Structures are given as C-alpha cells and as structure tokens.
VEXKOLKE-950419 format. One record per residue (C-alpha): residue number from 1; x, y, z; residue in three letters. Coordinates in steps of 0.2 Angstrom, whole numbers. Example, Ala and Ser with C-alpha at 12.3 -4.5 7.8 and 13.67 -1.06 7.14 Angstrom:
// residues 2
<site><num>1</num><u>62</u><v>-22</v><w>39</w><residu>ALA</residu></site>
<site><num>2</num><u>68</u><v>-5</v><w>36</w><residu>SER</residu></site>
END
This chain:
// residues 65
<site><num>1</num><u>-5</u><v>-23</v><w>15</w><residu>MET</residu></site>
<site><num>2</num><u>-9</u><v>-38</v><w>4</w><residu>TYR</residu></site>
<site><num>3</num><u>-27</u><v>-34</v><w>4</w><residu>ASP</residu></site>
<site><num>4</num><u>-23</u><v>-16</v><w>-2</w><residu>TYR</residu></site>
<site><num>5</num><u>-12</u><v>-23</v><w>-16</w><residu>LEU</residu></site>
<site><num>6</num><u>-25</u><v>-36</v><w>-21</w><residu>ASP</residu></site>
<site><num>7</num><u>-38</u><v>-22</v><w>-22</w><residu>GLN</residu></site>
<site><num>8</num><u>-27</u><v>-11</v><w>-33</w><residu>GLN</residu></site>
<site><num>9</num><u>-24</u><v>-26</v><w>-44</w><residu>LYS</residu></site>
<site><num>10</num><u>-43</u><v>-29</v><w>-46</w><residu>GLN</residu></site>
<site><num>11</num><u>-45</u><v>-10</v><w>-50</w><residu>ASN</residu></site>
<site><num>12</num><u>-32</u><v>-11</v><w>-63</w><residu>MET</residu></site>
<site><num>13</num><u>-41</u><v>-27</v><w>-71</w><residu>ILE</residu></site>
<site><num>14</num><u>-58</u><v>-18</v><w>-71</w><residu>LYS</residu></site>
<site><num>15</num><u>-51</u><v>-3</v><w>-79</w><residu>ALA</residu></site>
<site><num>16</num><u>-43</u><v>-13</v><w>-93</w><residu>LYS</residu></site>
<site><num>17</num><u>-59</u><v>-23</v><w>-95</w><residu>ILE</residu></site>
<site><num>18</num><u>-70</u><v>-8</v><w>-96</w><residu>SER</residu></site>
<site><num>19</num><u>-60</u><v>1</v><w>-109</w><residu>ASN</residu></site>
<site><num>20</num><u>-47</u><v>-10</v><w>-118</w><residu>PRO</residu></site>
<site><num>21</num><u>-43</u><v>3</v><w>-130</w><residu>ASN</residu></site>
<site><num>22</num><u>-38</u><v>15</v><w>-117</w><residu>GLN</residu></site>
<site><num>23</num><u>-30</u><v>3</v><w>-105</w><residu>ALA</residu></site>
<site><num>24</num><u>-15</u><v>13</v><w>-101</w><residu>PHE</residu></site>
<site><num>25</num><u>-24</u><v>29</v><w>-98</w><residu>GLU</residu></site>
<site><num>26</num><u>-37</u><v>20</v><w>-87</w><residu>GLU</residu></site>
<site><num>27</num><u>-23</u><v>11</v><w>-77</w><residu>GLY</residu></site>
<site><num>28</num><u>-14</u><v>27</v><w>-74</w><residu>LEU</residu></site>
<site><num>29</num><u>-30</u><v>35</v><w>-67</w><residu>LYS</residu></site>
<site><num>30</num><u>-32</u><v>20</v><w>-56</w><residu>VAL</residu></site>
<site><num>31</num><u>-14</u><v>21</v><w>-50</w><residu>ARG</residu></site>
<site><num>32</num><u>-15</u><v>40</v><w>-47</w><residu>LEU</residu></site>
<site><num>33</num><u>-32</u><v>38</v><w>-37</w><residu>ALA</residu></site>
<site><num>34</num><u>-23</u><v>25</v><w>-26</w><residu>ALA</residu></site>
<site><num>35</num><u>-12</u><v>39</v><w>-19</w><residu>PHE</residu></site>
<site><num>36</num><u>-25</u><v>50</v><w>-12</w><residu>ASP</residu></site>
<site><num>37</num><u>-14</u><v>61</v><w>-2</w><residu>GLY</residu></site>
<site><num>38</num><u>-9</u><v>47</v><w>10</w><residu>GLY</residu></site>
<site><num>39</num><u>-26</u><v>43</v><w>18</w><residu>GLU</residu></site>
<site><num>40</num><u>-27</u><v>26</v><w>11</w><residu>THR</residu></site>
<site><num>41</num><u>-9</u><v>22</v><w>15</w><residu>LEU</residu></site>
<site><num>42</num><u>-8</u><v>31</v><w>31</w><residu>LYS</residu></site>
<site><num>43</num><u>-5</u><v>15</v><w>41</w><residu>TRP</residu></site>
<site><num>44</num><u>11</u><v>13</v><w>31</w><residu>ILE</residu></site>
<site><num>45</num><u>17</u><v>31</v><w>29</w><residu>TYR</residu></site>
<site><num>46</num><u>12</u><v>35</v><w>47</w><residu>GLY</residu></site>
<site><num>47</num><u>24</u><v>23</v><w>55</w><residu>ASN</residu></site>
<site><num>48</num><u>42</u><v>26</v><w>59</w><residu>ASN</residu></site>
<site><num>49</num><u>49</u><v>9</v><w>54</w><residu>ILE</residu></site>
<site><num>50</num><u>66</u><v>12</v><w>63</w><residu>GLU</residu></site>
<site><num>51</num><u>57</u><v>16</v><w>79</w><residu>GLU</residu></site>
<site><num>52</num><u>45</u><v>1</v><w>78</w><residu>VAL</residu></site>
<site><num>53</num><u>60</u><v>-11</v><w>74</w><residu>TRP</residu></site>
<site><num>54</num><u>70</u><v>-4</v><w>89</w><residu>GLU</residu></site>
<site><num>55</num><u>55</u><v>-6</v><w>100</w><residu>SER</residu></site>
<site><num>56</num><u>53</u><v>-24</v><w>94</w><residu>TYR</residu></site>
<site><num>57</num><u>72</u><v>-28</v><w>97</w><residu>LEU</residu></site>
<site><num>58</num><u>70</u><v>-21</v><w>115</w><residu>LYS</residu></site>
<site><num>59</num><u>56</u><v>-32</v><w>119</w><residu>VAL</residu></site>
<site><num>60</num><u>65</u><v>-47</v><w>111</w><residu>LEU</residu></site>
<site><num>61</num><u>81</u><v>-44</v><w>121</w><residu>ASN</residu></site>
<site><num>62</num><u>73</u><v>-39</v><w>137</w><residu>LYS</residu></site>
<site><num>63</num><u>75</u><v>-57</v><w>144</w><residu>GLY</residu></site>
<site><num>64</num><u>92</u><v>-59</v><w>138</w><residu>LYS</residu></site>
<site><num>65</num><u>100</u><v>-45</v><w>148</w><residu>ASP</residu></site>
END
C-alpha cells in the first residue's frame, strides 16, 4: 500500500512540475487516473476485511481453546 501511495505522490509532484500554472487541474487528472475502475486497487477492494480479521483471530486463538 505504501508503494502505491508513494507512486501517487510522485505522480502529483511530476504533474505540478510539468505545468505549475495548472497544478490543480493536472493534480486532479492524476488523482482521477489513479481510480481506474478498481484494477490498480483490486488488492484492497477485493478483500473482505471482516472475513480476513475473523480468520486471523481463529488462527490466533486456535491454541487457546
């Protein structure tokens, strides 16, 4: 996740440098491009966090029963 966020930050910086007079518009384009229908963030949105947490707790508590 941090790699992804770092890449997005670099994209924003490049957009601001390439056209400082239109930094807001360029930044907005970069942000919108980051949400490409969920393909880039599939690893986040494709997970059921509640299910993952419950599975973790079962493993953690397995030896305590």
